[in-house]
N, C-alpha and C positions, 0 to 999 in steps of 0.2 A: 545439286547433283546427287549428294548423299541421300537426301530425302527421297529422290526418285528411285535410287537403287534399293532403299529400304522398302519402299512401296512395292517395287517389282518383286523383291524376295518374299515379302509377306503375302503378296497375291499368289505367287507360285505355291507356297506352302499351304495356304488355305485352300487353294484349288485341289491340291493333292489330298488334303484331309477330307474335303467334301467327297472326293471319289472313293476313298476308303470306306467312309461311313455309308454313303448311298449305294455304292457298287452298281451304278446304273449308267456310267459314262466312261468311255475309254480315256486313258491317261493322255493319249496324244491329243485328243480333241480338247481336253481340259486345259492342257498346257498352252495350246495354241490360242486359247481365249482367256488365259489367266489374268491378263491385265484388266479385263472388264468383269471379272468374277467377284461376286460379293457373297461370302459365306453366311449361312443363317446362324442364329444364336444357338440352335440345337447342335449344329455341326461344331461350332467353336467349343461348346461345353463338352462334347464328345472327345475332342482333341485334348482338352485340359484333363479329362479323367484317364487318359492313357498314361502308362508308367513313363517316368522320365527317360528310361533307356529307349523305349519305342519312339518317343518324341524326337530324341536326338538322332536315332537311326533314320527316321523319316526325313528329318531336316538335312542330314548329310547326303542322303541319296538325291536330294534336290539341289545340292550345292549351295546351301543356305546356312548362315550362322544363326543358330537358334536363339542366342542371347540378344541378337539385334532386333528380333521380331516379337519377343515375349511381351514387351510393353505394348506393342501394337495390338496383340491379341486381347490384352486386358481391356483395351478401349474400343474393340471392334463392336459395331452395332449398338453403341451406347450413345443416345442422343445428347448433344451438348446444349446446356441451357444458355440462351442468349439474353443478355440484358442490355438495355440502352439507357445509360444514366443521363439525366437531364439536370443541369444545375438549378438549385432552388428547390428541388424536391427532396423529401426525407428519404434517408437510406433505410429501407425496410427489408425484412427477410424475403417477402414476396413483393416484387416490384409492381404487381397488379393490384395490391391492396393499399389503401390509405391508412393513416394512423387511426382514424376514427374506426375503420373496419377492424383493424388489429385489436384495438381496445375493446370493441364489442365482442370479438371472438374470444379474447381472454376471459371475458365475463361468463362465458358458457363452458369454458374448459373445466376439467376435473379440478376440484378444489384442492389447493395445496397450502399448507402452513409454512412452507419454506420461505425464507426471507432473502431478498436480493440486495446486493450493494447498489448504491446510486451509480448510474453510468456517468462517468466523468465527461462533462460537456467540452472540456478542453481538447479532447481527442476527436470531436466531430469535425468532419471535413466540410468546410464552408467555401462556397464559390460566389463570385460576384453575381448579383441578381440581374436578370434581364438580357445578358449578352448571348445566351444560347438561342435567342430568337433569330439571330442572324445566320444560323447554320443552315437554314432552309433555302437560301439563295434569293437572287433578285427576281427571278421569274415568278416565284410564288406570290410576290407582293407587287406585281406590275399593275398599273391602273387599268380599269376596264375601259374599253373603247366602244362598246355597243350599248351604252346606257344613255338615257336622255341627257342632252347638254344643259347645264344650268343656265338659267335666264341671265345671270350676270357674267357669263363667259365673254371675255374681251376678244374680239376678232383681230386677226393679224395676218400678214403676208404668209401664204402657204395654206391657209384654211380654205376649204371648198364648200360651196353651197349647192344644194339641189333645189331648183326653182321650177315649180309646175304652174303653168298658165292654163286657165280654163274659162269657159264662157264663150264669147264670140270667136276666140281662137284657142286651140288646145295644143300645148307643146310642153316639153320638159327640157331644162337646160342645166348642165353641170358647170358651174363657174368657180374659178379659183382666184383668190386675192393675189395680185401681183406685188412687186416690190414697192409700188407706190400706194399700196393699200386699196386698189381699185379692182372692180370686176368689169369686164367688157360685156355689157348686156346687149344681146342682139336687138336691132331695130330701135335701141334707146341710146346706147353709148356708154361711156365710162360712168361708174357710180362709185364714189368713195365710201368705204365701209370700215377701214382700219381704225382701231381704238374705240369702236362702238361695242356695246354689249350685244349679245345675240338677240335679246328682245327688241332692242332699238333697231337692229339690222332688219328684222322681220317687218317691223312697222314702216321703216323707210322704203324698203322694196315694194311693199304694198301700196304706199303713197305714190311712188314713181310710176308704177304700172297703171294705177287708176287714173293718173293725170295724163299720161302719154298714150295709153292704149284703151280707147273707149270700149266699154263692154267686156273688159277682161279683168279677171281677178287672179291673185297669186297665192301659192302656198309654199312656204320656205322651210327647209330642213337642212341640218348640217350633213355634209358629206365627210370625207376623210379629214382628220385634224392635222395641223402642222406639227412639226417637231421644234423643240427649242434647245438651246445649249446653255447648260448651267455648270457651275463649278462646285465641287465638294472638296473641302480642304480640312486640315487639322488632323486629329487622331482617328482617321478611318483607315481601313485596310489598304485601299488603293485610292489615294487622293488623285484628283485630276479633273479634266473637263469631260462632261457627259452629255450626250444627246438623248433627251427624254421627250415623252409626249407632252402636249400642251396642257393636258389635264393632270399632270404629275404634281405630287405634293412633296414636302420635305422628306417624308419617310420613304417615298419611292426612290428619290435620288440617293438617300443614304444606303438603301438596299442595293442599288445599282453599283455603288462603290465598294461592295463587299462587307458592309457593316462597320460598326465602331469597334476599335481595339479596346482591350481591357484597361488601357490607361486613358481612354477617352470618356467624356462625360455623357451620361444618358439624360441628364436633367437640365442642361444649359446649352442646348443646340441652337445656334444663332442663324437667322436668315438675314443676309446683308444685300442691300440693293443700292447701287451707286455709292458705296462706301458707308452707308448708314445701316444700323441694325433695325430692321423692320419689325421682327417679332422673335420670340424665343420659344423653343419647343421642349417640353418635359415629357420624355417617353414613359415615365412612370404613370402619367395620366392615362396613356393608352394601355399599358400593361396591367395596371391595378384597377382602373375604373372604366376602361373602354372609351375614354373621352378623346375625340379627334378634333375638337374645336380649334386647337392651336396648330393643327397640321396645315399650314398655309399652302395655297396653290402657287406654283412657281411661274416666273416670267423670264423671258430671255435675258441672259447675263446675270441672273441671281447667283449669289455665292452662299453656300451652306458651310458654316464653320463649326467644327466640333472641338471645343477646348479640352484641356486635360481634366480628368476626374477631380471632383472636389473632395470634401471631407466624407469619410465613410464610417460606418458602424456595423459590426457583425452581431447577428442574433442567432444564438445556438440553443439547442435543447428542445424543450417542449413548447414549440411554437409551430404554426401551420406551415410556414415557409422559412426554414432556417437558411440564411444566406448572408452575404455582405451587401449592405445597402448604401447608396450614395445619399448624402444629406443635402437638403436645400434649405428648407425653413424649419425642419425638425430640430428641436433643441432638448426634449425631455425623453426619458425612458418610455413613457406611454406612447409618444408619437413614433418612436422607433419600433415598438411592438406592433403598432398599427400597420406599419409598412410590412411587417412579417406576417400579417394576416391574423394576428391576435394569438392568445394562449390556447394550448390544447387543454381538454378537460382533465388530463392527467398531470398538469403542471402543479408543482408545489411552490407557490410564489413566495412564501416567507423565507425560503432559503436561496433566493436568487443572488447573483453577484455580477460584478463587472471586472473584467481584466483590463487594466489601463496602463499605458506607458507614461511614466512620469516625465514631464517636459524638462525638468532641470537636470536629472541624472541620466535619463534615457533608459532607466530600469523599469521592469514591470512590477505591478502590484495588483492586489485584489481589493475591491470595494464591495462590502456586503450590502444587500438590498432587501427590503421587505416590501414586496409589491402588493401586499394586501393592504397597505396604508397609502393615503394620498401623498404623503411625503416621499415615499419610495417611487411612485409614479411620476412625480414632478422633478425627480433627480435629474440634474443637468448631465448631458452626455458630451463627450469630447471626441475629436478626430481619432480614429483607430481603436476606439473602445470595442470590446466584445462582450455583449450581454449574454449571460449564461442562465438559462431557466431550467431548473432541475425538475425531475419527475417525482411523483408520489412513489413511495416504496411499496413493493408487492407484499405488504404485511397486513393480514386480516386480524382485527381486534374485536373483542367481545363476540366471539363465535366459538362453537364447539363443532368438531368434525366427527362424523359417523362413518365408519369404514367396515368392510368385510361383508358378512352374509346377511345383508338387509335389503329390503325392497327399495328403499330410498336413501342411498348413501349420499354424503355431501355435507354441506355446512348448515348450521342452525344458529339463530341469534341467541346469544347467551344472556341470561339475566341472573340476578342475585337469588340464591336459594334454589337454583335449578337442579333437578335430579334426573337420573337416567330415564325413569319412566315418563318424564315430560316430553322426551323426543321419541322413545320407543315404548308405546303405551302397553302393548301386550305381545304375545308370541305371534299374532297374526301379522305384525309388521316385519317379521323375519321371513326369509326364503325357506322353501321346504327343507326338511332334515337338518334343522339347526342344532348346534350344541349350546344348550341353555344352562349348562353347569358351570361354565367359566367364560369370562370375558376380561379384557384388560383395558386400562385407561393409561394413556401416555400423558404425563403432566410435566410442565416446565416450572422449575423452581424459580420463584421471583427474584431471589437474591443472587443466584449463580447462573440462571438460565440453563442449568443442566436438566436432562430428562430423567424422571423417575417413573416407575411403573407401579400401578395398583391393580390388583385382581379382585373380581367380585363375581357373584353368581346371579345371572339374569333370572334364573328360576325363583330364587328367594326374593329378588327385587320385585318381580311381578306379584308374588304371593303376599309380600308385606311391604307395600310402597312407602309407608311412613316410618320404616325402621332403618337401622344402620346398614342393612343389606342393600338398600337402594341409595347408592352413593351420591353425594352432592358433587356437582360439577363446577369447575373453574374455567375462566376464559382461556381459550386455545387448547382445551383438552381434546384428545383424540381417543374415541372409543372404538375398539376393534372386536367384532363378533365372529365366531367360527362356525363351521359345519363339520360333519363327520366324513366328508368325501375329499375335500381339497387339502393338499399338503400345506402345512402352515409355515414352512420355511420361507416360501416366497412372500407371503403376506407380512412376515416379521423381519424380512431381510434388512430393510432400511433401519428399523428400530435397533436390531442387534448391532449393525455397523456403527450407529451413533453411540450406543452404550460402550462399544469397544474403544472408541476415540476418547471417552471420558475417563478412562482408567489412568492411574499414575502410581507412583511409588507408595503412596499412602492409601490408595483406594483401588481395590481389585475390580476387574471387569464384572459388572453385575449381570452375569449370565450363568445358568446352570445347564448341564447336559443330562438328558433322560434317554436311557437305552434299554434294550431288552423287549419284553412283551407288552409294548404299548402301541397304539395305533399309528402315531407319528413320532418316531424317535428323532432326536435332534437337539439343537440348542434352543433355549428359551430364556426370555428376560426374567431376572430375579426381582420379584416384587417385595414390598415391605412385609415382613413376617410371613413369608411364603413357607408353607408346610409341605411335607411329602405328598399328601393328598392333593394339594393345590397343583403341584408339579405334574402329578399323574393326570389330573383333569386337563391341564394345559397341553399335555401331549396326546390328548384325544381319548384317554381312558385305557384300561387294560384290555388286551386282546383275549381271545378264547383259549389260547395256550398258556396264559399266565397262571402261576400258582395262586396268586392273590394274597398270599400270606408271607412270602419270603422276598426280601430285597436287600440291597446293599448300597451304602453311601461311601464313595471314595472321596476323601477330603485332603487337600494339600494346604499346608500352612507353613509359615516362616518362623524359624526360631530367632533368637537374638542375633545370631551370626548371619541372618538372612539366608539360611539353608532350607531347602524344601524338605518338609516332613510329610509323609503320606500316612493317612489313617484309613482303615477299612472298618466301617460300622455296619454290623449285621442288623437287619430290621425284622421284627415280627409285626407286620402291618396291621394285624388284627388288634394289636395292643399299642404299637408305637406310631406316632405322627409328629416327628420332631421338625424343628425349623431347619431350613436349608441355608447355607452360606454361599457367598460368591465363589464360583469355580468348582462347586460340588458336581459330582457325577452320580446320578441315581440310576441304579440298575435294577430292573424288575425281572425276577427269575421266572423261567417257564417250566411247565410240567415236564418231568424227566421222560426221556425217550419219546417226546412228542414229535410227530412227523406230519408234514403236510400230506393231504390226500393224494394218493398215486393212482393213476388209471391206466388200464391196458384195454386194447380193443381186439375182439375176435370177430372175424367175418367169414363168410363162405359156408362150407359144409360142416358146421357144428350145430348141435341140436338147438341151442339157444344163443344165437349170435348177439353181440352187443358190446357195450363198454362195461368193464368190471373194475371195481375198486379193490386194490390189493394192499396188504400189509407188508412191512419189510420182511423179506425172507420167503415170501410165497414164490412157488415155482410154476413152470408152464403146466405141468400135470395137475397141480392144484386148481388152476383156473379152468383147464379143460374139464376137470371133474365137475366143477361148479356149473359149467356150461352144458353139462349133459353128455359130453363126449362127441365123437364124430358121427355123422349120418352115414347110412349105407352107401351113399354115392360119393363119399369123400375120396380124394386121391392124395393120400398122405405123402408119397414121395415128392409131389409137386408143391408142398407147403412153402409159402413165402413168409419169412419172419423178418421184420424190419425194426430198427431201433432209432429213436428220435435223435440221439447224439450222432449216429452215423449219417442220418439224413442231412443234418446241418453240415457235417464235414464234407459229405459228397456234394452238396450244393456249392460250397466254397471251391471245391476242386473243379466243378463244372464252370464256374465263373473264371477261374484261373485259366482253364483250357480255352475258354472263349477269347480271353485277352491274348493268349499265345497265338491262336489261329488268326485273329485280326491282324497282329503284327506280321505274321508270315504271309497273309494275303496281300497286305500292303507292299511288302518287299517284293513278292512275286509279280504283282501288277506293275510296279515301278520298273523292275529290271527287264521284264518281258513285254512292256507296253507296245512295242512295235510289232510283236508277233501275235498278241492276243486279239480276240474278237469279242463280240458281245457274249459269246458262250462262256468265256472265262468269268465275266462279271456275273452271269446268271448262276454259275457254279458257286462262286464266292457267296452270293446272297443265299443260296440254298444251304450252304454249310452253316452260316450263322442262324438261319431259320431252324435248322435241325437242332442246333445247340439250345436255342430258346425253347423249342418244343419238348426237350428232354427234361423230365422232372426227376429230381433226386428221390431214390427209393430207400436208400440206407439199409440194404438187405444184408442179413447175416445168414450164412449157410448152416442149416441144421438138418439133422437126419431124423425126421419125425417118426418114421417107422421104428428106428432103433430106440428112440425115447419111449414110445408106446410099449415096446417089448421089454425093455430093461431100464426103467426110469431111475433106479438107484445108481446106475452108472452114467447115464447120459442126460438126465433132467438138469435144468439150470434155473437160477433165480431170475425173476422178471424185474424190470425197472419201469419208472413212470414214462409213458409215451410209447411203450412197445406195442407192436401190432402184428397179428398173425392172420394171414389169409390162407384158407384151405380150399383149393379149387375142386371142382367136380372132375371126374375122370376125363382126360383130354387125349383122345387117340390121334395125336398128330405129332409130326416132327418138322421143325422149321429149318430152312437153309438160308443163311444170310451171307453177305460179303461179296467177294469177287466171283460171282456166278452170273450166268446169262439172265436168269429170271429168279430173283430171290422170292421164295414163297413158302407156304406150309404144305405138308403132304400127310395123307392118312398113314397112320402107323401100320407097318407090316414087319413082323418079327423076322421075316425071311430076307429083308433088305439090309444091305450094309451101308456104311457111310458113303462109299463110292457110288452105290446105287442111288441114294437120295440126291447126291450131287449131280449125277447124270440126269435124274428126272427134273432138275432145275436148269437143264441146258448145258451142264458142264461148266468148268472154270473158264474165265476169260483170260486175256493175254497178260493182265496185271496180277494174276493170282500167285500166291506163294504156296505151292502144293506141298512143300515140306513142313509147313507149320499149321496145317489144318487142325482145328481143335473142336471139342464138343463141350457145350455148357449143359450140364445135366438139369433136370427139372427142379432139383433142390438148390441150384445155384453153384454147385461145385464144377470145376473145370478139369478136363482130361486132355493131355497132350499126346500126340501119336507116339512119341518116343518112350512114353511111360505107360502106355496102355496096350496090351496085347490084342484087344478086340478090334483094333484097326487092321490087324493082319490076320485075325482069325475070328471065329464066331464064338469064342469062349465067353465074352461079355458083350452081349448085343446091346443095341440102342433100346431106350425105353420111351414110352409116351411122354411128351412134354419136353424132350431134349431139343437143343438147338445146335446145328452144325454151323460153324463159323469158318469161312474161307478168307483169310487175311490177305492184304495187298503186299506185293513184293516192293518194299520201300527202296530197294537199291536200283530199281528200274524206272521210277517215276519221280516227278517233282513234288514239292511240299503241298501244293494246292490239290493235286490228285490224291495224295495221301490223306489229307484232311477230309476231302470229299468222301473217301471210302470209310474212314474212321467214324465220321459223324453219321453216315448212313447206317453203319452197324449199330451205333448208339441209338439212333432213332428207331431202327427196326427192333432192337432189343427192348426198347421202351414199349413199343407196340405189342410185342410178345408178352411182356409182363402185364400190360393192361388187359390183354386177352385172357390171361390166366386169372387175373383178378375179377374179370367179368364172369367167370365160372361157366364158360360155354365155349363152343367152337368158334 
């Protein structure tokens, strides 16, 4: 019941979310079909991106506990992986892949020198082999009834024959053997057939017909078969008496009884007839070899008896069929492994073992086995033994690994006296734009297995392959090569992490930090006898803003009291190239007052529009002078100046506005769902579309005419990313907001604000006539209460101005308010685009 309520609540909330996002379906219709609604992944992600307060408000309006359905949202539309474990199969990460496929796949994976621990075979889950075959049911293993009858089939009461007579007389007769084993042959009389094989029956009927019906021959075939009653007893799921077909065998009867329980034997199934054991069936012959020769056919009154399971042995680890097997004649480890399908190619046989229960004490012990020897394979097994076959370790020996900016990364076979140029012959083996001034070798110390780092110059190695500059390699070395584009921190992350774990009280972390004017500042491994120049090369070299001669080493050391002592060592790099120590910080100083290139853009009515590079302190007039000044058609009062920082801030506020509007739309639609129609949904969609279509301008109000006349008072410094658009003279005035027809009008200095509003059809019923304002061409805003020209003609309108008639927020709901606000935003964006277009 609780699950059903949770499903209902989740469905209701997801339906409401879908409505808010799509805004194309009425809430009433959504709620009426909420039980069958399945939200899309995009809708769920949209709900997750809503602020928590909006999620909570939406849930409360639906009468739902948000905490109860958050888990359901996380799992919505996520397909669940289905697995069907079958006993006797290996547990692999992908159930559709065998161990052979997994081993082959690992061989083509990225080479790694990481070493894994041996998987403990004691924890492998073993199941009894063969018993899962009974899960398919009796119908799957029913005997076929439409196949030719074997010649040795013994006839009995209930069997029917189809006899066709042809020749002098043509007729067909269906005859059934009665209790006395006879058939009543028309015109001939009773004929005894019980106990005879089918081949003898055919011959006898042919003889009888030939003798008693001159000129007539017969053709005999089997009709429907009789049923027989047998008994299935012992350790089966449902012991008892069963009626089966006369062609049924021992296995058919066992499946009819529901199969053998896990305490029953698969290898010693007995067929008893009149109290004597006629034959025994070993199901392993069928399961492992497909041999059905011992699966005897049943006769009426037969008894199939399944005794308890005999001795068992478990086989775990690197074999093809890990499971628990019942023993019959198997006595050695080799015979037990044969039952398990043999060893996997990844088996490490010298380290095998047996877990054994001691008969005297009842305690467990381990017996070590070396299955690479004949003695190990002949080792005697006992009841309840578990043979554990371990795998080879994922450890690569006698190889070197090549990593980084090379065409053929991966592993290479190592040999004695192998050098770097034996695997990277020249620079053509590297990818484009390589750094051939520095490379590193990660090497494992033989006595401690700790990692140490060596640096060398590939450039010198290529130039002098027989010198010390071409380092000799050792087994399991890793060579890392760099380029001038990729950040080196990711490539060296694992190495730095391992070096950090090797540090202790007696040995500091073998890492140095390089900061300042280098291409890739950050942490780098400390190699043996690393100099300042080596560290600079490892950091990608000096950048263009580096002084090249000045640097500093900050070094921390410990005194006898284990107190940290800091030293700052000034460097003249034209003379000094000292060795670095663990924990040093190398700082490369940059050119004083160096600044990155800053750009501003001039467009519109300037003599030479384009992008200009500026120096710190340059002003607007400086750049206008470099651009040749304004053209004769420029309209300076309408200049639009925007700043990159303001554009970013404005875009963030637009996004915040969108989230607020979405929440208000959701609340309005939920509260007034019974009153709203499709028009409300269309308005909501239009609101969001207008917000999406509004691009952040980042405009700053400037008075360009005043700057041109008096630059010493009004000119200002420019910043990177500034943009100035100077339009052509634009003889128009725009009216937007709550008017009958928002549009632009040709400028007429005789017209007032009221006149322009009248030419737009006047205000509508939602207009706030007391708060009408004007946005001037330069972006400044004038309110009626602060400007006398609304009441007089002392300060008339100018070309490029925009009259805004706002909405009366006290008279309408939030949805109508947002519709009006976003229309004004959208129309204002169109107006700015028109100005930037430099035309009408």
